PAMARKE-30437 format. One line per 2 residues: number of its first residue (from 1); their letters; for each residue z, x, y of C-alpha. Coordinates in Angstrom, 2 decimals, decimal comma. Layout:
# residues N
NUM	a	Z/X/Y; ...
This chain:
# residues 711
1	ma	-25,28/35,16/0,40; -26,32/32,20/-1,70
3	tt	-29,39/32,51/-3,87; -31,68/29,77/-2,58
5	et	-34,93/28,27/-3,82; -36,74/25,29/-2,36
7	ri	-39,10/22,96/-4,15; -38,95/24,76/-7,47
9	ra	-42,23/24,49/-9,31; -42,41/22,55/-12,58
11	rs	-43,85/25,49/-14,49; -40,91/27,82/-13,70
13	gp	-37,56/28,10/-15,47; -36,88/26,69/-18,95
15	ka	-39,54/25,99/-21,56; -41,80/22,97/-21,15
17	lt	-40,63/19,55/-22,20; -41,93/18,16/-25,45
19	ae	-43,52/14,74/-25,79; -40,46/13,59/-27,71
21	ql	-38,17/14,72/-24,88; -40,30/13,03/-22,25
23	lg	-40,30/9,75/-24,15; -36,55/9,94/-24,73
25	my	-35,91/10,59/-21,06; -38,15/7,69/-20,03
27	rt	-36,39/5,40/-22,49; -33,01/6,24/-20,95
29	ml	-34,36/5,78/-17,41; -35,78/2,40/-18,36
31	ra	-32,53/1,36/-20,04; -30,58/2,28/-16,90
33	rr	-32,92/0,27/-14,67; -32,80/-2,80/-16,89
35	ld	-29,01/-2,60/-16,98; -28,95/-2,57/-13,20
37	er	-31,16/-5,64/-13,14; -29,03/-7,45/-15,72
39	ei	-25,88/-6,72/-13,73; -27,54/-8,10/-10,61
41	il	-28,24/-11,34/-12,48; -24,66/-11,50/-13,74
43	kq	-23,40/-11,04/-10,20; -25,69/-13,79/-8,91
45	qn	-24,36/-16,04/-11,67; -20,80/-15,23/-10,53
47	rs	-20,01/-13,80/-13,95; -19,37/-10,37/-12,47
49	ff	-18,06/-9,66/-9,01; -19,64/-6,44/-7,75
51	qv	-22,79/-4,45/-8,44; -23,87/-0,99/-7,36
53	sg	-27,19/0,31/-8,58; -28,43/3,70/-9,73
55	ag	-32,07/2,70/-9,27; -34,03/5,63/-7,88
57	he	-31,62/8,23/-9,27; -32,63/7,96/-12,93
59	ai	-34,82/11,07/-13,10; -31,99/13,28/-11,87
61	gv	-29,57/11,89/-14,44; -31,79/12,41/-17,48
63	al	-32,85/15,87/-16,28; -29,22/16,92/-15,96
65	ae	-28,34/15,58/-19,39; -31,10/17,60/-21,07
67	hl	-29,29/20,84/-20,22; -25,68/19,76/-20,66
69	rp	-23,56/19,10/-23,74; -21,22/16,11/-23,93
71	gh	-17,91/17,04/-25,52; -18,57/20,69/-24,68
73	dw	-19,23/20,69/-20,95; -17,23/18,58/-18,47
75	ff	-18,50/15,85/-16,15; -17,18/14,37/-12,89
77	ly	-19,60/11,62/-11,95; -20,13/9,06/-9,23
79	yr	-21,31/5,49/-9,10; -25,09/6,11/-9,20
81	dr	-24,94/8,04/-12,47; -25,80/5,25/-14,89
83	al	-28,80/7,07/-16,38; -26,78/10,28/-16,74
85	sl	-23,86/8,59/-18,49; -26,25/6,79/-20,85
87	al	-28,02/10,06/-21,62; -24,66/11,66/-22,40
89	gq	-23,92/9,01/-24,99; -22,50/5,88/-23,38
91	tp	-23,89/2,50/-24,37; -25,13/-0,54/-22,42
93	lv	-22,28/-2,58/-23,90; -19,67/-0,24/-22,41
95	hl	-21,27/-0,55/-18,97; -21,51/-4,32/-19,18
97	lq	-17,92/-4,70/-20,34; -16,83/-2,93/-17,18
99	al	-19,18/-5,01/-15,01; -17,63/-8,18/-16,40
101	ga	-14,04/-6,95/-16,06; -13,40/-7,33/-19,78
103	ad	-10,08/-6,45/-21,37; -11,99/-4,38/-23,92
105	dp	-13,73/-2,30/-21,27; -12,94/1,17/-22,69
107	ms	-13,33/2,85/-19,32; -10,74/0,86/-17,39
109	gg	-9,66/-2,30/-19,20; -11,03/-4,48/-16,41
111	rq	-9,33/-2,54/-13,63; -12,17/-0,65/-11,99
113	mp	-15,34/-1,88/-10,35; -18,59/-1,41/-12,28
115	ah	-20,24/2,04/-12,45; -16,96/3,97/-12,69
117	yt	-17,90/6,05/-15,69; -15,44/7,88/-17,92
119	dp	-15,16/8,84/-21,58; -12,63/11,37/-22,96
121	al	-14,70/11,92/-26,12; -17,70/12,98/-24,04
123	ni	-15,60/14,94/-21,49; -16,62/12,51/-18,75
125	gp	-13,64/12,73/-16,45; -12,02/9,87/-14,52
127	ts	-14,27/8,38/-11,82; -12,79/6,56/-8,83
129	sp	-14,12/4,93/-5,68; -13,04/7,34/-2,88
131	tg	-16,05/9,50/-2,17; -15,58/13,24/-2,51
133	tq	-12,32/13,36/-4,42; -14,18/14,37/-7,57
135	fl	-15,31/17,74/-6,13; -11,90/19,39/-6,17
137	qa	-11,00/17,84/-9,51; -14,16/19,29/-11,02
139	vg	-13,23/22,71/-9,64; -9,75/22,31/-11,14
141	aa	-11,24/21,41/-14,51; -13,44/24,52/-14,41
143	ea	-10,45/26,56/-13,31; -8,47/25,37/-16,33
145	gy	-11,11/26,89/-18,57; -11,19/30,03/-16,44
147	ra	-7,42/30,54/-16,69; -7,38/29,69/-20,39
149	rl	-9,85/32,51/-20,97; -7,54/34,87/-19,05
151	vp	-4,39/33,84/-20,94; -4,80/33,49/-24,73
153	ei	-1,60/31,45/-25,01; -3,04/28,80/-22,68
155	re	-6,26/28,65/-24,66; -4,38/28,29/-27,92
157	vl	-2,39/25,34/-26,63; -5,23/23,59/-24,79
159	gr	-7,99/23,81/-27,36; -11,48/22,60/-26,37
161	ve	-12,14/25,61/-24,15; -15,68/26,94/-24,59
163	dd	-16,79/30,38/-23,46; -19,97/29,00/-21,91
165	ev	-18,78/25,59/-20,74; -20,09/24,20/-17,47
167	vl	-18,55/21,55/-15,22; -20,95/19,15/-13,54
169	vt	-19,94/17,22/-10,44; -22,28/14,74/-8,79
171	sg	-22,44/12,83/-5,53; -24,76/11,49/-2,88
173	eg	-25,63/13,48/0,22; -23,31/11,34/2,37
175	tt	-20,27/12,55/0,45; -20,98/16,14/1,46
177	se	-19,59/15,18/4,87; -16,13/15,10/3,33
179	ge	-13,99/18,19/3,84; -13,12/18,29/0,16
181	fw	-16,75/19,13/-0,66; -16,48/22,30/1,42
183	ea	-13,04/23,14/0,04; -14,42/22,78/-3,48
185	ln	-17,41/25,04/-2,75; -15,07/27,61/-1,21
187	ta	-12,84/27,85/-4,29; -15,72/27,63/-6,78
189	cn	-17,42/30,57/-5,07; -14,20/32,49/-4,59
191	lk	-13,45/32,37/-8,33; -17,11/32,30/-9,46
193	lp	-16,42/29,15/-11,42; -19,18/27,58/-13,56
195	vv	-19,48/24,39/-11,51; -22,84/22,73/-10,91
197	fa	-22,83/20,52/-7,81; -25,60/17,90/-8,13
199	iq	-26,27/16,32/-4,72; -28,50/13,28/-5,06
201	dn	-30,05/12,78/-1,63; -31,43/9,27/-1,16
203	qy	-31,18/9,73/2,65; -28,62/6,98/3,19
205	ai	-24,83/6,70/3,08; -24,79/2,90/3,06
207	sv	-26,62/2,39/6,39; -26,12/5,84/7,91
209	pv	-29,21/8,06/7,56; -29,00/11,68/6,50
211	ev	-29,79/13,11/9,93; -26,67/11,42/11,30
213	qt	-24,56/12,56/8,34; -25,68/16,17/8,11
215	ag	-26,51/18,73/10,79; -30,21/19,49/10,42
217	gs	-30,58/16,79/7,78; -30,33/19,18/4,82
219	is	-27,16/20,04/2,94; -28,87/22,83/0,98
221	rl	-29,65/24,70/4,20; -26,05/24,39/5,36
223	vt	-24,49/25,97/2,25; -26,59/29,13/2,14
225	gf	-23,74/31,33/3,39; -21,58/30,87/0,28
227	pd	-21,57/33,99/-1,93; -22,71/33,72/-5,56
229	lr	-23,89/30,15/-5,04; -27,34/29,44/-6,44
231	vi	-29,07/26,60/-4,56; -32,27/24,80/-5,56
233	ec	-33,89/21,94/-3,70; -36,26/19,72/-5,67
235	dg	-38,02/16,37/-5,83; -35,51/14,27/-7,73
237	td	-38,06/11,55/-8,43; -40,10/13,99/-10,53
239	vv	-38,47/14,38/-13,94; -40,22/17,62/-14,87
241	et	-39,56/19,38/-11,58; -35,92/18,33/-11,68
243	yh	-35,60/19,38/-15,31; -36,69/22,92/-14,50
245	av	-34,47/23,10/-11,42; -31,45/21,97/-13,43
247	gs	-32,23/24,42/-16,21; -32,21/27,33/-13,81
249	lv	-28,91/26,25/-12,25; -27,10/25,48/-15,51
251	gw	-28,26/28,79/-16,92; -26,85/30,57/-13,87
253	ar	-23,47/28,87/-14,32; -23,33/29,39/-18,10
255	kr	-23,82/33,12/-17,60; -20,78/33,10/-15,26
257	rg	-22,82/34,31/-12,32; -21,20/31,73/-10,03
259	pa	-21,47/28,05/-9,12; -24,75/26,28/-8,44
261	ll	-25,97/23,46/-6,23; -28,85/21,11/-6,94
263	ha	-30,20/19,32/-3,88; -32,38/16,61/-5,41
265	hc	-34,27/14,28/-3,09; -34,52/10,77/-4,50
267	tr	-34,77/7,14/-3,50; -32,46/4,14/-3,41
269	hh	-34,42/1,16/-4,65; -31,75/-1,41/-4,02
271	sh	-29,33/-1,83/-1,16; -26,17/0,26/-1,29
273	sl	-24,63/-2,54/-3,35; -25,07/-6,29/-3,63
275	sd	-22,57/-6,55/-0,78; -25,09/-4,80/1,47
277	de	-28,56/-5,79/2,74; -30,69/-2,78/3,60
279	ra	-33,19/-4,96/5,48; -30,68/-4,94/8,32
281	yr	-31,24/-1,22/8,94; -34,39/-0,08/7,07
283	ta	-37,86/-1,03/8,22; -40,39/-2,70/5,96
285	ae	-42,68/0,32/6,21; -39,90/2,65/5,10
287	re	-39,07/0,44/2,14; -42,73/0,30/1,12
289	rq	-43,01/4,10/1,22; -39,95/4,35/-0,96
291	el	-41,47/2,15/-3,66; -44,29/4,66/-4,04
293	qd	-41,70/7,27/-5,05; -40,05/5,19/-7,77
295	pl	-39,14/7,73/-10,50; -39,81/5,16/-13,23
297	tr	-43,34/4,54/-11,99; -44,01/8,25/-11,63
299	mr	-42,69/8,97/-15,13; -44,68/6,12/-16,65
301	dr	-47,88/7,37/-15,02; -47,19/10,92/-16,24
303	li	-46,70/9,78/-19,84; -49,97/7,85/-19,82
305	rq	-51,88/10,58/-17,96; -50,71/13,30/-20,37
307	gv	-51,44/11,17/-23,43; -47,80/11,04/-24,51
309	at	-47,92/7,23/-24,81; -50,26/4,37/-24,07
311	ed	-49,59/1,61/-21,58; -49,15/-0,89/-24,42
313	el	-46,63/1,37/-26,16; -44,59/1,68/-22,96
315	la	-44,69/-2,07/-22,43; -43,43/-2,54/-25,98
317	md	-40,63/-0,06/-25,29; -39,69/-2,00/-22,17
319	re	-39,56/-5,31/-24,07; -37,38/-3,72/-26,76
321	iq	-34,98/-2,33/-24,17; -34,75/-5,64/-22,33
323	qd	-33,88/-7,36/-25,61; -31,21/-4,73/-26,36
325	vs	-29,70/-5,14/-22,90; -29,78/-8,93/-23,24
327	ra	-27,96/-8,75/-26,58; -25,40/-6,36/-25,10
329	ad	-24,85/-8,75/-22,19; -24,31/-11,68/-24,54
331	ea	-21,83/-9,62/-26,54; -19,99/-8,50/-23,41
333	la	-19,75/-12,08/-22,15; -17,91/-13,02/-25,34
335	hp	-15,06/-10,62/-24,51; -12,10/-12,11/-22,59
337	rp	-10,69/-10,67/-19,42; -7,20/-9,14/-19,40
339	gp	-4,25/-11,45/-18,91; -1,54/-11,32/-16,24
341	et	0,86/-9,67/-18,69; -1,18/-6,44/-18,35
343	tk	-0,52/-5,92/-14,64; 1,82/-2,97/-15,13
345	lh	0,43/-1,61/-18,38; -0,22/2,16/-18,13
347	ly	1,18/2,36/-14,62; 3,29/5,18/-16,01
349	sd	3,08/7,08/-19,27; 4,00/5,13/-22,38
351	qr	5,16/8,30/-24,13; 8,75/9,50/-23,62
353	pp	9,42/7,96/-20,20; 11,41/10,31/-17,92
355	tg	13,93/7,52/-17,38; 15,00/7,59/-21,03
357	ad	17,55/9,30/-23,20; 15,11/12,02/-24,27
359	fd	15,50/13,48/-20,78; 19,27/13,11/-20,50
361	te	21,18/16,26/-21,39; 23,26/16,20/-18,23
363	de	26,52/16,06/-20,15; 25,57/19,01/-22,36
365	pd	24,87/21,98/-20,07; 24,59/25,42/-21,63
367	yr	25,83/27,47/-18,71; 24,51/31,00/-18,29
369	gg	26,46/33,48/-16,18; 29,63/32,83/-14,27
371	dd	28,39/32,97/-10,68; 27,52/29,97/-8,59
373	rt	23,92/30,03/-7,44; 21,94/28,37/-4,66
375	mv	19,40/25,58/-5,01; 16,64/28,16/-4,46
377	dl	18,01/30,24/-7,34; 18,25/27,35/-9,76
379	ln	14,83/25,92/-8,88; 13,39/29,37/-9,53
381	ac	15,33/29,62/-12,80; 13,98/26,26/-13,95
383	mr	10,36/27,24/-13,30; 10,93/30,57/-15,03
385	de	12,40/28,84/-18,10; 9,60/26,29/-18,24
387	me	6,90/28,92/-17,90; 8,52/30,83/-20,76
389	rd	8,66/27,67/-22,87; 5,21/26,25/-22,14
391	pr	2,17/28,44/-21,39; 0,40/25,44/-19,88
393	vv	2,68/25,55/-16,81; 0,91/27,14/-13,84
395	vf	2,41/27,54/-10,37; 0,30/27,74/-7,23
397	gq	0,11/26,81/-3,56; 0,40/28,44/-0,16
399	dv	2,25/31,79/-0,23; 3,82/31,12/-3,64
401	ad	2,66/34,39/-5,19; 4,51/37,64/-4,69
403	as	1,33/39,25/-3,36; -2,40/38,64/-3,77
405	rq	-3,65/42,18/-3,21; -2,94/44,64/-5,99
407	aa	-1,63/47,40/-3,72; 0,88/45,04/-2,13
409	fd	1,79/43,63/-5,54; 2,60/47,15/-6,77
411	ec	4,42/48,37/-3,65; 6,05/45,42/-1,87
413	rg	9,01/43,31/-2,92; 6,88/40,15/-2,89
415	kg	7,00/36,94/-0,89; 7,26/34,09/-3,42
417	gv	7,04/31,26/-0,91; 8,36/30,96/2,62
419	fk	11,73/29,94/1,15; 11,49/32,40/-1,80
421	vt	11,67/29,59/-4,36; 8,87/31,11/-6,47
423	hg	9,83/34,74/-5,87; 9,26/36,99/-8,89
425	lq	7,34/34,43/-10,96; 3,99/36,12/-10,43
427	kr	5,38/39,51/-11,39; 6,87/38,00/-14,54
429	fg	3,99/35,77/-15,66; 0,94/37,33/-14,06
431	sa	-1,63/36,31/-11,49; -3,46/34,00/-13,89
433	rv	-0,46/31,63/-13,95; 1,08/32,15/-10,49
435	fn	-1,32/32,46/-7,58; -1,99/31,71/-3,95
437	tp	-4,47/29,13/-2,71; -6,37/28,56/0,51
439	la	-4,46/26,89/3,32; -5,76/23,47/2,32
441	ea	-3,42/20,88/0,87; -6,11/18,64/-0,64
443	ni	-7,50/21,74/-2,33; -4,12/22,40/-3,96
445	vg	-3,55/18,89/-5,27; -7,17/18,13/-6,15
447	ra	-7,47/21,28/-8,23; -4,14/20,49/-9,88
449	ig	-5,42/17,06/-10,91; -8,49/18,62/-12,51
451	ma	-6,30/21,09/-14,38; -3,97/18,31/-15,53
453	vr	-6,95/16,38/-16,89; -7,73/19,42/-19,04
455	gl	-4,13/19,63/-20,29; -2,46/22,17/-18,02
457	kp	0,90/21,40/-16,36; 0,51/22,39/-12,72
459	vv	3,59/22,80/-10,54; 2,19/23,08/-7,03
461	ei	3,91/23,73/-3,75; 3,11/22,17/-0,39
463	qf	4,80/24,60/1,94; 6,20/21,96/4,30
465	fd	6,31/18,22/3,70; 4,98/17,79/7,22
467	yi	1,61/19,18/6,10; 1,20/17,16/2,92
469	wp	-0,98/14,55/4,59; -4,40/16,18/3,99
471	af	-3,52/15,81/0,29; -2,43/12,18/0,61
473	qq	-5,87/10,97/-0,51; -5,64/12,99/-3,71
475	ir	-2,02/11,95/-4,26; -2,24/8,23/-3,59
477	ne	-5,81/7,34/-4,60; -6,22/9,80/-7,45
479	ma	-3,02/11,23/-8,93; -0,98/8,03/-8,72
481	tm	-3,72/5,71/-9,96; -5,33/7,76/-12,72
483	ry	-3,50/6,50/-15,78; -3,61/2,91/-14,54
485	rc	-7,27/2,77/-13,53; -8,39/4,42/-16,78
487	ng	-6,23/2,06/-18,84; -4,27/4,96/-20,29
489	cw	-7,15/7,19/-21,39; -6,42/9,89/-18,76
491	ga	-3,28/11,03/-16,97; -2,33/13,44/-14,21
493	pl	1,05/14,89/-15,22; 1,74/17,39/-12,48
495	vv	4,52/18,19/-10,03; 4,04/18,41/-6,28
497	ra	6,97/20,29/-4,74; 7,55/20,10/-1,00
499	ay	10,30/21,25/1,36; 11,30/18,42/3,68
501	gg	13,86/17,33/6,25; 15,67/18,36/9,38
503	yl	19,11/19,76/10,25; 17,64/23,24/10,78
505	kg	17,42/24,41/14,37; 13,87/24,95/15,56
507	ga	12,17/22,62/13,11; 10,75/20,17/15,64
509	ly	8,12/17,53/14,89; 6,17/19,39/12,24
511	hs	8,92/21,05/10,23; 11,45/18,20/10,00
513	qt	9,66/15,18/8,57; 11,23/12,96/5,94
515	ga	8,63/10,41/4,81; 9,60/9,86/1,20
517	al	9,29/6,08/1,55; 5,51/6,44/1,80
519	fa	5,42/7,97/-1,66; 8,04/5,65/-3,13
521	ht	5,81/2,80/-1,95; 2,96/4,18/-4,11
523	pg	2,85/2,74/-7,65; 2,45/5,35/-10,36
525	lr	4,44/8,13/-8,66; 7,93/9,36/-9,45
527	vv	9,78/10,48/-6,30; 12,80/12,77/-6,64
529	mp	15,23/14,05/-3,98; 18,01/16,29/-5,39
531	at	21,09/17,06/-3,28; 22,71/19,87/-5,29
533	ae	21,56/23,06/-6,99; 22,34/21,90/-10,53
535	da	20,73/18,52/-9,98; 17,63/20,23/-8,62
537	ng	17,42/22,35/-11,76; 17,78/19,42/-14,15
539	ll	15,52/17,06/-12,25; 12,75/19,65/-11,86
541	rt	12,84/20,31/-15,60; 12,39/16,60/-16,24
543	ai	9,53/16,51/-13,73; 7,72/19,37/-15,47
545	rc	8,19/18,05/-18,99; 7,38/14,40/-18,38
547	dd	3,89/12,87/-18,48; 3,96/11,26/-15,03
549	pv	2,97/12,67/-11,64; 6,06/13,61/-9,64
551	if	6,67/14,17/-5,93; 9,61/16,57/-5,95
553	le	11,22/16,78/-2,51; 13,52/19,71/-1,79
555	hk	15,60/19,51/1,37; 15,26/22,90/3,02
557	hl	18,64/22,53/4,73; 20,19/22,46/1,25
559	yr	18,34/25,47/-0,14; 21,15/27,96/0,51
561	qv	24,19/25,90/1,44; 27,37/27,24/-0,15
563	yn	28,79/23,76/-0,75; 26,03/22,67/-3,11
565	kg	25,80/25,81/-5,22; 26,07/25,50/-8,98
567	rd	25,95/27,46/-12,20; 22,75/27,86/-14,18
569	pg	22,96/24,96/-16,68; 20,59/26,48/-19,21
571	pd	16,97/26,06/-20,36; 17,26/22,52/-21,71
573	fm	19,33/20,88/-18,98; 17,64/17,66/-17,88
575	ip	18,56/14,68/-15,72; 16,53/11,49/-16,22
577	fg	14,89/9,81/-13,25; 16,54/6,63/-12,06
579	ka	20,05/7,85/-12,88; 22,15/7,88/-9,72
581	kv	25,47/9,76/-9,55; 28,80/8,67/-8,13
583	vr	29,83/11,74/-6,14; 32,98/10,14/-4,73
585	pg	34,70/7,14/-6,35; 36,04/4,36/-4,14
587	sd	37,11/0,73/-4,13; 36,53/-0,62/-0,60
589	lt	32,90/0,14/0,20; 29,71/1,30/-1,56
591	lv	27,71/3,94/0,31; 24,22/4,66/-1,07
593	tc	22,52/7,86/0,06; 20,48/10,91/-1,00
595	ga	19,40/14,39/0,08; 21,17/16,10/2,97
597	lv	23,09/12,92/3,79; 25,12/13,14/0,59
599	rr	27,34/15,90/1,99; 27,69/14,17/5,37
601	sv	28,53/10,89/3,67; 31,21/12,47/1,47
603	ea	32,76/14,13/4,51; 32,70/10,85/6,46
605	ar	34,27/9,07/3,48; 37,03/11,68/3,31
607	va	37,88/11,17/6,98; 37,71/7,38/6,61
609	ah	40,21/7,54/3,76; 42,54/9,90/5,63
611	eh	42,43/8,18/9,02; 41,66/4,54/8,16
613	gi	42,70/4,08/4,55; 39,17/3,10/3,51
615	et	38,14/4,28/0,06; 34,38/4,67/0,02
617	ev	32,35/5,09/-3,15; 29,45/7,44/-2,42
619	id	26,36/7,21/-4,65; 23,71/9,93/-4,67
621	lr	20,48/8,26/-5,76; 18,82/11,56/-6,79
623	si	15,53/9,73/-7,35; 14,20/6,89/-5,22
625	sp	11,31/5,97/-7,49; 12,68/4,81/-9,82
627	ld	15,76/3,45/-8,09; 19,01/3,07/-10,02
629	td	19,78/-0,55/-9,14; 22,19/-0,81/-12,07
631	ri	24,52/1,84/-10,64; 24,28/0,32/-7,18
633	ge	25,00/-3,14/-8,56; 27,98/-1,96/-10,57
635	sv	29,52/-0,43/-7,46; 28,80/-3,33/-5,09
637	rk	30,27/-5,83/-7,53; 33,45/-3,72/-7,44
639	tg	33,68/-3,10/-3,67; 32,03/-6,19/-2,17
641	ka	30,57/-4,20/0,72; 27,64/-1,82/1,09
643	lv	26,19/0,75/3,46; 22,94/2,69/3,06
645	vh	22,57/6,11/4,68; 19,26/7,97/4,78
647	ed	17,54/10,60/6,88; 14,17/8,93/7,40
649	al	13,55/6,62/10,34; 15,45/3,34/10,25
651	tf	12,56/0,89/10,34; 10,74/0,38/7,01
653	gl	12,78/3,18/5,46; 14,56/3,50/2,13
655	ga	17,55/1,53/3,40; 15,47/-1,60/3,92
657	ev	14,47/-1,64/0,23; 17,99/-1,00/-1,06
659	ia	19,47/-3,65/1,20; 16,80/-6,18/0,20
661	ri	17,68/-5,67/-3,45; 21,40/-5,95/-2,77
663	as	20,84/-9,15/-0,79; 18,63/-10,60/-3,50
665	dl	20,61/-9,64/-6,59; 24,21/-9,19/-5,39
667	fe	24,65/-11,70/-2,57; 27,45/-13,60/-4,26
669	wl	29,55/-10,41/-4,50; 29,16/-9,42/-0,85
671	dg	32,05/-9,84/1,54; 30,08/-8,86/4,63
673	pv	26,68/-7,73/5,94; 25,03/-4,62/4,52
675	rr	24,41/-1,97/7,16; 22,17/1,08/7,55
677	va	22,55/4,50/9,09; 19,30/6,39/9,59
679	sq	17,30/8,46/12,04; 16,02/6,96/15,24
681	dt	12,51/5,51/15,13; 11,03/8,58/16,71
683	wv	10,10/12,19/15,92; 12,50/15,08/15,52
685	py	12,31/17,23/18,68; 12,66/21,00/19,06
687	ap	15,72/21,10/21,33; 18,82/21,19/19,06
689	ev	20,86/18,81/21,21; 18,17/16,14/21,05
691	ea	17,52/16,74/17,36; 21,21/16,02/16,72
693	av	20,83/12,72/18,56; 17,82/11,69/16,48
695	lp	19,18/12,57/13,03; 22,21/10,77/11,56
697	qt	25,39/12,82/11,82; 28,72/12,64/10,01
699	ad	30,25/10,80/12,97; 27,53/8,13/12,73
701	vl	28,29/7,62/9,05; 32,03/7,46/9,70
703	ka	31,61/4,80/12,37; 29,39/2,73/10,04
705	iv	31,95/3,01/7,23; 34,73/1,73/9,49
707	dt	32,57/-1,05/10,98; 31,30/-2,23/7,57
709	as	34,67/-2,10/5,86; 36,37/-3,87/8,76
711	f	34,03/-6,86/8,90
């Protein structure tokens, strides 16, 4: 059971605060409050465009910072952590540059709203707006250190791994309603990771009070069943009480006794943001009571009462801070905003793009062995080679390990994924680098993002594409945006593998989905769909070695097909993204396709040539983000006619994008309308006969070839 304390007394825990510490903490609290007030003025002057305040949370922030070490520990913050980020070493100028959307804003280059704190030098990780996403990333960051301590080779490559490092993750009490909070607690406790969860409870999630958010109104009471979790509840408006509570929790985590949770009650002295008016939902009496609990007022009174400073000295400090903030604001206002030419800067990595020649060794395979092997075999071989080459590569997900229990690991042949793609990797590289996860897709991807931030190269598996959607938040709002929103100072280079598609009897609605267009529509992601075993090997190697996040989609119908087997092309075989392949040359019609439809399209083209004299050029896209428009254009200019064949539903699918580009860029070369063959706009059913009617078949492709060529 969790170790729980409530209302920890100020005299317990770490040694007493010195006068110098108390004055320093008050100075930071005051600086944070005056920055909030200056930002409010800038917003009212229409010089900035959003403001969210940390007023009322300052005591928690400075108390946390007293026990933590910037550049040593790791931090995953949220938007009310102004005092904490200042105490860790950030400056008022940095905050104001972000508030004004300046090009020189070092945290985001004018891309993020104010109060999205980050700093690689201080180990302040990337903050974003979706509430709760930071929990799993913090766990992943702690897990990177944990696994580096288990594997010396990882530690040697990563660097910056401390034996007593702690990861702090903060949020308001409303965010604990998110499932990712509970998933993060589960994994942190399961692995006894040194994560300190700081929940800053101001009793409101915008306008929703805590008793509506949380059963019983107390998050600390709800989490008491987690093993090895130390929980302390304190008055977060009292600096000294909070300081001692934090000291006890950080000490617990540093000693590797497990994670810890601080439940600090505080106040919110402004509305949720300047876009909100709390008078619409909070009574005057409630707001008056809150003012009596202002942590700044309480700290000021303590300093005077204890003789640490006089009232005049504190007033002088306040005037000095206001002048400093005013100067910082004037300096920030002199910085220009970014220009329109920066819109796509840092959308992808600037280093060795996976579309370039550095990743093109396709024409130089170094074949090993003489036997043809399946896609499963060559995907496994690629991961094995990459894990041998780079100790940072870790593989995890649902069922990917050979066995989690030692007895089964020693006795059984091992599972290695439901399709056996990762079979044998755990036995070869150990349980610190290949391991199972809870059945929670956001948990898998969120942890992987945190590991990638620390420098690991996660290759994670989502067992079926159909179940990727709980991770969509982490993929779209976090993984895909990270490099862009941080203006290049962080990245999330990881690979998300998923088995997708139909054409297997018994798949039905939830084992046959093909929704790649949703990911291709997401800026910042690379989306890959190999159709052959050798292509899968080369494309996966590129995905692992590149610095961009990759959605790697493996059609499960193709896993063991004899017709797409290939030889092992060797440990340095790579295919760049955005390089389509002509799998059948032709002169009368261009057919663009990918995945399981490549084989069906080639077969339809063969019949069309034999029975109708139509020579169809079939292009396998291999990746759909990026899209090889050059190869498509070269073919269409030769044939004058085009057909797009894909497995996803017809409406708003891949075909619509390809056809739009052909119509826009190649219209003058077209001799007829461009057509599509795709699945019906419905779900894939269980009954095989109806599944066959929903999914495009070879006969459907053949008919479209004849109709398009005959126009």
